[in-house]
Residue, then its C-alpha position, 0 to 999 in steps of 0.5 A: m228672471a227665475k221662474k217661481r216654483t210651487e210647493a208641489e214642484v219643490t217637493f217633487i224635485a226634492n223627492d226626485d233628486g233622492l231617487k235620481s241619486t239612488l239610480k246613479e248608485i245602482s248604475a255604478e254598481l251595475t257597471k262595477n259588476r260587469a267589469e268584475l265579470k270581465l275580469e273573472q272571465a279573463q282569469l278563468q280563460q286560462t285556468g278555469s273549467e267551462s263550469d267555473k266560467l258558466g257559474s261565474k257568468l250566472s252569478s253575475l247575471e243574477k246580480q245584474y238582474e237584481l240591480q236592474s229590477q231595483k232600477v225599474e222600481v225606482t223609475s216607477q216611483r219617479l213616474a208615479n211622483a211625476k204623475k202626481y205633481y205634474g199630471e198624466n200628460s206632462t213632458e216629465v211624465q212622458k220622459l219617465e215613461r220612456e225611461l221606464i220602458n228602457q229599464q224594463t227592456a234592459q231587465q228583459r234582456l238580462s232575463n233572456e241571457 
């Protein structure tokens, strides 16, 4: 038998689905950016100068950092929504807190490169 959902849960799920979709789009863009960087680096390996290689990498890292910042922001929104609808100590909130920490860690790693 299917569990009945409250109006708040239905609203949360609808909002969260939109944010999840946004996260998937950002992740796809990050993957594309990394692939483009690998291609550029391979092409520059033969003909490019060191400054061209570094410039290409810097440009790519800046874009990756921007995209990762967007992921952190969207995950923060998801976390705030989960707290509102499920409460501070819910399983969903704990899961999103871990996800946010992972996103922030990835962002910091990009900053360190």
